[in-house]
N, C-alpha and C positions, 0 to 999 in steps of 0.2 A: 456709529456707536457700535460700547460699550458691546463673535466676538470671541476665539480665545476670549477671555473676558478681561475687564479692567483690573481686577484684583491680581490675576496671574501676571498681567503685563507690568504691574507695579514693581516687580522685583528688580527692574532695571533702574528704578528711580529712588528706591530706598531699601534698607535691609529687610529681609524677610526672616523672622525668627520663629522658633517652634517650641510649643508645649510649655509645661509649667513647673518642672522640677529641675534643679541644677544637677549637672553631671560633671565628672572630672574627665578630661580628655588627655590621652597620650598623644605624642607627636604623630602627625599624619600630614600627608601632602594635600594642599588645597590648590585649586586653580581658579583664581578670580577672573570673572568674565570680562570686566572692563579694564583690565590691566594686562601688561605683558605677562606671558606665562612665567611663573617663578615659583620656587619651592617655598612654602610657608610652613612654619612650625607653630603648634599651639601648645600652650601650657596653662593649667588652671590650678589654683590653690584649692585644697579640699574645702567644700562648702561654699565656694565662690561661684557666682554666675558670670563673672567677667573673665574673659580669656584674652591674654595678650598674644598678639601674632607678630612675628618678625620674619623678615626674608633675608636671603643671602645678600640682597642689594641694600639692606638697611631700611627698607620700607616697613613701617610699623602701623598696624591697624588694631582696632578693637572689635571683637565680636562678642555676642552673648549666645551661649548654647544652652538650650533647655530641652528636657526630655521627660516624658511621662511613661517610662518603661518601654519606650519605642526609640528607634533610631532617628535622631533629629538631624535636619540639614544644618551644616555649618555655614555661616554667612559672613562674608567679609564686608566691612562697612563700605557703603556706596556701590555694592555689586549684588549680583543675583546669588541665589542659594547655590552652594557647592556641596552636594550630597556626599556622605561618606561612601567610600568605595571598597571597604574591607568587609562587607557583608550585605545581605539582601535588604532592600528597602521594603517598608510596609506598603500595602496596597494604596493607602492614602498618599504616601510620599511619591509613589510611582505616578499617580494621577496628577498631582501638582507639578511634578517634574516634567511630565509630558505637556501640561498646559503652559508651563514656563517656556518650553521649547517651541510653542506655537501650535500645539495639537488642536486647540480650539478653532483656530483659523482654518486649519486643514479640514476639520470635520464640517465646518460651515461651508467651505468651498465644495466639499464632496456632496453635501446635502443639496446645494444649489444645482450642481451638475446633474445629480440624480433626478431632481425634480424636473429639470429641463428635458432630460432624456425620456422620462416617463410621459411627460406631456406631449411629446412628439413621436411617441411610439404607437404601435397598434392598440395599446392599452390606454391611449391618451384620454379618450372620452370617459372611460370608466374611472381613471385616476382623477380627472377634473371633477366628476360628479361626487366623488367621495367627500371633497371639501365643502360641498353644498348640502350635504345631508344634515338635517336638523335633529338635535338631541337636546334634552333638558325638560324643565317643568314649565309647560305653557301657562298654567294658572298664575305663575309668579312672573311672567314675562321673560322667562329664561329659556325659551325654545329657540336657541341660537344654532346657526350652522357650525360645523366643525371649524371652518375658517374663522368665524367670529369668535369661537371659544379660544382659538389660538391667539388672535389679535387683541381680544378684550379680556381674556382670562390669563393664559400663560404669560402674556406680555406685561400684565400687572405685576407678576412676580419678578420679571426682568426689571421693571421700573423700580420695584422695591430695592433690588440689588443696586441699581444705579443711584437711587436716592441715598442709600447708606454710604456709598462711595463719595458722593457729593458732600454729605454732612461731615464725613470724616476729614475730607480735605479742608473744609471751612473751620473745623474745630482744632484739628491736630496737624494738618498737612500744609501743602504749599499755598493754600488760600487763606491760612490763618495769619499770615504776615502780608500787609499791604505792600511792603517794599519788594517782597519776592513775587507777589501775585500780579503786580501792576502790568508788567510787560506781557506775560501770556494772556492776561485778561484783555488787554488792548489788541493783541494778535487775534484772539477769538472773536472780538467785536468786528475787526476787519474781515475775518474769515466768514462772518455771517452776513454782514451788510453788502459787501462787494459782490458776492455770488448772487444774492437776491437782486441787486441792481443789474447785473449782467443778464439774468433770466428775464427780468421785466423789459429790458431793452430789446431782447430778441423776441418777446411776446407782447409787443406794444399793441395797444388798442387800435383796431383797424386793419391789422395785418391778417391776411387769410390764414385760418387755422390756428391763430394765436390762442393760447390757454393761459390766461393771466392767473387763474386760480392756483397754479403750481409754483407760485413765487417762493414758497418756503422750502421746497424740496432740496435745492442744492446748498442749503445753509448748514447741513449736518456733516460731521466727520465721524466715521466708524472708529472708535478708539481702539477696539481690539485688533482690527485689521491693520490699522496704522502702526500700533505698537508691535504687532506681530512681524510686520515687514522690517521695522526698525531693529527688532531683536536679532535678526539674522546678521546685521552689520553693525551692531552696537560697539564692537571693538574699534571701529573707525570713526566714532563720534565722541565728543566730550561727554562726560557723565551728565552735565547740566542739560543736554539736549533732551534726555528722557524725561526729566522733571518738567521741562518747558512744554514738551509735546503732550504729556499727561495732563498738565494743568489746563492747557489750551483746550484739549478735547473735553475735559470735565466741564469747563465753562460753556463750551459749545453744546454739550448735552443739556445743560441747565437752560440755555436759551431755547433749544428745541422743545423742551418740556413746557416752558412758559408759552410758546407759540401754540402748541397743541391744546393746552388748557384754555387759552384766551381766544384764539382765532378760529378754532374749529368746533366750538360749542354751537349747538343748533336745537331749536325747538325746546327751549328750557321749560321744565315742568316745576313750578314753584314749590309744591309740597315736598317733592323729592330733594330739591336744592336745599330747602330748610332742614330736611333730615340729614343731608350731607354736612351742613354747617354744624349741626348738633353732634354728629359722630366725630367730626374733626376736632371740636372742642373737647370731646371726651378723650381722644388720643393725646392731646397736649396736656390735659389735666393729669392723665396717667404719667406722662413724662415728668411733669412738675412734681408729682408725688414720688418720683423715682421708682415707679413700678417696673419690675424686671421680669414678671411672668409673661411670657410671649403669647400665652393663650388670650390675654386681655387685648393685646395689640392685633392678634389674628382676628378675633371676633369683631372688634371695632373697625378694623380695616376691611373685613368682608362686608360689613354693613355699609360702610362708606362706599365701597365698590358698587354695591347694588344700587344705592341711591344715585350715584353718578351715572350709572348705566341707564337707569330709568329716567333720570332728570335731564338727559341731553348733553352731558359733558363726557368727554372720553373717559371711560372707567379706569384706564390704566393710570391716570393721575392719582388714584387712590393709593397705588403702590408707593409713589413718591411721598405723599403726605404721611403715610404710615411710617416710612423710613425716617423722615425728618423728626418724627415724634419719639424715636428710640432714644433713651437716655444716653447722652454722649459719654459720661464718665462712669457709668455703671460697669463693674468688672465682669469679665467673662465667667461663665459657670465653671465650677471646679472640674478638672479633667479635660478642659478645652485644649485642643492642639493649635489654636489660632495664633499666628504671629502678632505681637504687639506693633503698634504704629511706629514706635521709636525703640531702638535697642536699649535694653536695661529696664524698660517700663513694663507695666502689667498690661496684659491683653484686656481690652474692654469688651463689652457686650456687642458693640459695633464690629470690632475685629472678629469676634466669634461668628456673628451672623454672616458677615461678608465671606469668611472662610467656609462656612457651611454652604452658602448659595453659589459660590464660585464654580464648582464642578457642575451643578445643576444648570446654571445659566449657559455654560460653555458646551456641555455635552447633550443637553436635552432641549432647553427652551429655545436657544438660538437656531439650532438645526431644524426644529419643528417650525419655527417662524419662516425659515428659508424654504422649506418644503411647501408651506401653505401659500407663500407669496411670490414664488418664482416659477409656478407652473404655467409657463407661457408657451402658447402654440406659435411656433416659428414658421412663417411663410414669406414669400417674396415681398409682400406688402409690409409686413411687420418689420422685416430687416431693413427695407428701404426707408422706412419712416425714421429710423435712427439718424439718418443724414438729412432728410427733408422736412420732418415735422418740426415746427417751432418749439414744441414742448421739449423734444429731444435736444435740439440745438441749445435751448436755454439751460438745460441741466448739464450738458457736456461743457458748454462755455462757462457756466457758473462754477463747476467743480474743477475743471482743468486750467482755467484762466483766472476766474474770480477768486478762488481759494488762495493760490500762491501770491497773487497780487495783493489781496486784502491782508493776508497774514504777514507777509514780508514787508509790504509797503507801509502799512500803518505802524508796524513795530519799528522799522527804521526811522520813520518820522518821529515817533515817540522818543527814540534814543537821541536823535539829532536835536530835538527840542529840549532835551534834558529832563524829560518826564520819567525816564526809566534808564537802566543801564544794562549792558550785555551780561547774560549769565556766564559763569566761569567757563572759559575755553571756547565759547561760541563766537562765530563771526558771521558775516552776511551770507556766506556760502551754506553754512549749516541752517541758517534761517530760511533761505529759499528752499532747501531740501525739506524742511519741516512743512513749509507751505504746500509743496507738492504732495507730501504724504497726507496733508489735510484734505486733499481732493478725493481721498478714499471715503465715499459716503454711503456705504452699503446699507447697513441695518436701519439706521434712523431715517435715511432717505426713503427706503422702501416703505417704512411705516408712515412717513409723511405723505407718500403717494396715496395710501389707503385713506388718509384723512382728506386730502385736498382734491382728489379727482374722483369722488363718488359720483356714479352715474355717467362716467365718461370712459368706458372700457377701452376704446381704441387709444385714447390719450394715455391711459394707464399702462397699456402694453408698451407703447413707445417710450414712456418715461422709465419703466423698469429696465428695458433693454439699454437705454441711455445710461442708467445707473451702473449696470453691469459693465458696459464698455468703458465708461469714464473711470470707474473705480479700478478696473484691471489696468488701464493705461497709467493712471496715477501711481499705482503700486509698482508697475514695471519701471516707470521713469524714476520714481524715488529710489528704488533699489539700485538702478544703474548709477544714479548720482552718488549714492553712498559708496559704491565700489570704487569710485574715483578718488576717494579720500584715502590718505595713508593711514596705517594702523596708529591709533592714538594711545600714547603711553604717558601717564602722569606720575611724576616722582618728585617728592619734596617740593611741591608747588611749581615744578618746572614741567613743561610740556615737550615731549620728544616725539617727532613724527618719524616712525620707523619705516 
């Protein structure tokens, strides 16, 4: 997971629209990202939000352009935003354009490299000690280390973002239709079960050094990194691949969240659990009443977070619960620049909140998580353990073998049995490529290490290095595989491999 972030990555899977007032457009060139380069011309009737687009090759598409006194991106149906080129972009548009281009992934990689550098520099001990400094209110049980504040505090906001993405997919997106969702859901199931099986096989009871507790670590896919790599080569893949990968990774995230909530609870404190239940009921009562004041959800969500933290359940789950309680059909506040889920529709409160949280997740939360969780001291023993330690072997085998086998194998079985059908334009080669990209398990896998390997620092170091190695290898292999595909051009329901 989820990170350039999931919302930025979604521009490859659906239109991204902007702002809330209609504008009239003069003819201007557009460059659709998933099509062959061609000159498109736009025309809109006064007062209309629908713009008809035609090309010299007869390709006709529809876009919706909206603006609130700002320069809005123009979006071709089925492609990513094509920003106007006849004037400067606003700061907000520049940020989202950079995130669409993969800036989030680059920032996250940079934070990881910087953390590794500092941890192995002469300042290493001082850098490591910073994360173990305790701050907070001891009387309330909130005297946490900075590392814990990142993992239990900032990551709750990240999970709030992820939870809203999941809810939007279930209500409005690819998971709203069983027919569309069944194949990526089956693929996600295979991509979770098979890697766990590979891990357990390599960490069988009785094997020297086996760490069975890490069974959940290779089940996760980092949606942002996977989509970030995909975005560099999306012109070589059918448009359906983006939606397939996005849906698969969303279901994968949901599975990881369930595992965190159910399997890693410990030392439950009944009074706090009862309080958590009460605040959860309050959140969903507010949703039922269609409350749109975010202060209500923030207050109840913070109280839920505190009860879970004190009650023995991972407090980050509070972010997901609060996200699921946001009213799905409430409209975005006036003046919101959030793109609606579907072209021509009104932006919802979910759209608005996802739009607001997207840059914070990509630019602040995820880099902070990487800084806090990849400060690994490298020595001969640690590096050697990547090859020799069963926990490392299980993670590398689970991500690099289990993921592609599980995703592609179970998907092809479902197609062969008639349970599902191929997405438009996809074939088995694309499916295997998606399976390899699914082996990029950076963010959520690192988070699962913190949950699963508590009190096992040597195993945790080996596991983190295995995550870095296998994720980098999966990204490189997936990128290479996509370079072998010809440029994909779709025209009038025909596919031309240029």
